[in-house]
N, C-alpha and C positions, 0 to 999 in steps of 0.2 A: 314436279321439278319446283313450281313456284311454292309449294306448301313446304318442301325440304329447305329452300333458301330462307322462307321466313322462320323455320325453326332452328336453323343455324345461326340467323340474327338474333332470334330471342335468347338462344344460348350463349351467345357472346355477349350479350346485354347483362344478362344475371350473372352472367362469371364477371363482368366488371362492375356491377354492383356489388357484388361479393366481396371483391379484392378491396373496393372503397369500404365496406364496412368494416372489413378485417383490419385495414390500416386506420381506420377512424378508432377502432376498439384499442388498436395494440398503444397508437399515441396516447390514448386515455388513460391506459395503465402503465406506461412508462411515466408521465407524471404521476401520476397516485403512487406507483411505486418509490419514485426519487423522494418525494415528501416524507414518506413512512421512514425510508431510511433515513431521511435527515434528521425527522424527530427521534429514532430509536436509538441511532448513535451520537445524539447530541452534536451533530455537525453545524458550523457558523454558516457554510454553505449549502446550497441545494445540488446535489450529485447529477451527472449527465447518464440518465439508465436508457439502454438500447436492448429491446427484447429481440432475440436471433429466432429464427424459424418461420417457418409458414406452411400453413396458415395458422394465425394465432390464436381464432376461436377454438379450434380442436384442440389446440395445446390446454387450453383453460379448462373445456371439458374434459379433459383425461387429468387435471390438477397437476400438471409437470410441463415445465417449458425447459425447451432445449438448451438454452443460454442466454444468460442476461449478462451484458457487461456493464459495467460501473467505473465511471471516471469522477473524482473529485480531488480538488483542491483545497489547502488550508486546514487539512485534518490534524486534530491535537491529540498525542498519544501520550503515555507516560513511560518517563523512563527514571528508574530509582528515586520514585517520588518528586520527580520535577516533570513538566511540562515540555514535551518536545514537539515541535511544528514539522509534521510531514508536509512538504510542499506539494507534490503530485500522489495519488495514488490509483492505480488501475487494475482492475481486477476481471477476471473472465469466470464465471460460475454457471457450471453445467448441471442439467438436470435437476431443476429448482422446483422442488415439489412446494405446492400450495396447500396449506393447511388448515384448518377450522372453517373462519368464515372469510379465508383470503387475507386475512390480517397477518397470517405468518407465513414466512417462506425460508425453507432450508435447502440450500446447494448441496448435492452429494459431492462433488468435488470442485475446485477452484484453483485458481494460481493467478499471479499478478505479480507486480512491481510497485515499490514505493521509494520515492527520493527524499532524501533528508541533507538540507544544505549544511555546508561545514560548520557555519557559524551557530544553527541551531543544534547540531551535534556536540558542539564545542559548549554551548550554553547547558546542556544536559550532560556533561562530564561531571560537573560539580567541583572543578579547578579551576584557578586561572591561567587557563591555557587558550591558545589561537590554533584554531587548524583551518589547513588548505590541502590541495592537491599537492601531492608529492611526485606524480609522474610514475608511469609503469605499475600501475594498481597499488600505489603507497598513500599513505596519509602523512602528510607533514604537519609534526605537532610541535608548537613552539612554547615553552614555559620557564619561569625563572625561580632559582632557589637564591636562599641566604647562604652563603658558606664562610664562617670565620669573619662575618660584618660585611662582605662581599655579596653583591647581586650577580649571580651569574645566571644569561639568560643561554639557553641552547636551543636549537631546531633539531628535531628526531625524525627520521622516516619509520614509519609504524605500519605493520600488517593489520589489516582489519578482518575480522572474521565471526562466524555465529557459533554461540555456544547455546546446545541446550533448546535449540528451536524458539527462543525468544530474547535472547541475550547479544548485544553487539559488543566484541570486544577488540579493543585499539592495545596494541603492543609493540613497543619499539622493537625495531631488528637488533640494535644496537646504540649503546650509549658511552662515548668516550670518557673515561675516568680522569683521563689528564695527570694521573700521578695524585690526584686530591683524594684522600681518603673520604669515602662513602658518598662522594658525586654522583657515582651511577646510581646507588640505590636512591637518593634524594631526586633525583631528575626522573628516574622512574616512577617514583610515587606522585610524580606530577603530571607526566605523560602518559601513564599506562592506565587504562581504566576499563570496567564492565559497565553496562547499563543495559537493565532488562526492559525491554519494550513491552507495555501495556496497551489498553484501550483499543486495539484493533478488533474489528468484527469476530464473535464468538467463533473460534474453528479455525482461524487463519494462524498460520505459525512463519517465522523467519527460515528461509531454506539456505539461502547464501547472501554476501555481501560484497560489493564491487565498488574500487574507491574510483569516479569519474571526477573530470574537470569539474561539474557542477555541483558535487556533492557525492554521497553514497547514495548505489542504488541497492535497494534490498529487494531480492525474488522472495515472493512469498506463495506459499502453498496450503490446503486444506481439504477436509472432510467434515462433510458435518456444518457447514458454515451458515451461521443463520443470519441472513439478510436482513430481515423486518420480524417483530412480533417476540 
């Protein structure tokens, strides 16, 4: 009986040591992964990386991680040749394959969200316009045009959508012409725009976009997403 008790205590102690070693290993791996992602994506800040699943060490031996969660702020993407700041980006990457000497990681599938503020999206539009939340899932776009020597400023409610998996499209639902010839077309030339978003991790695509009080939130999805390497 005493021998059995000693055996059980020994097993518990060894299990505890294994768990401790596993957690130390995953903490180190998360730190290394965060630094490699920062370097490979040219990020200004180091992302938060969480490796899910237990035990971690057996996942490493199998060269595939169940899930890796990434959160990063201040990402800079490109939009129509201009830089656009992505305030926050969160992504869940599943079945992450470790390749080579563990310097490259590729996720079989991924999903996440990215938030772009209205001032940042307005700056990327390429036009002298102001963007804000219009309520009810709409974007409020305000711009000015010159008509017969007069400056006319108009605000329109616009729908925002994703085109082709990489482009944010903003289109006014309607523009009052007020009987002025060509006014609607001139306002639309200022307030309607498409902006292709690039510079995100390879394999990630834009799925849908939603106008919220703090900016537009873009849903991301992807396959074969390259984390690092």
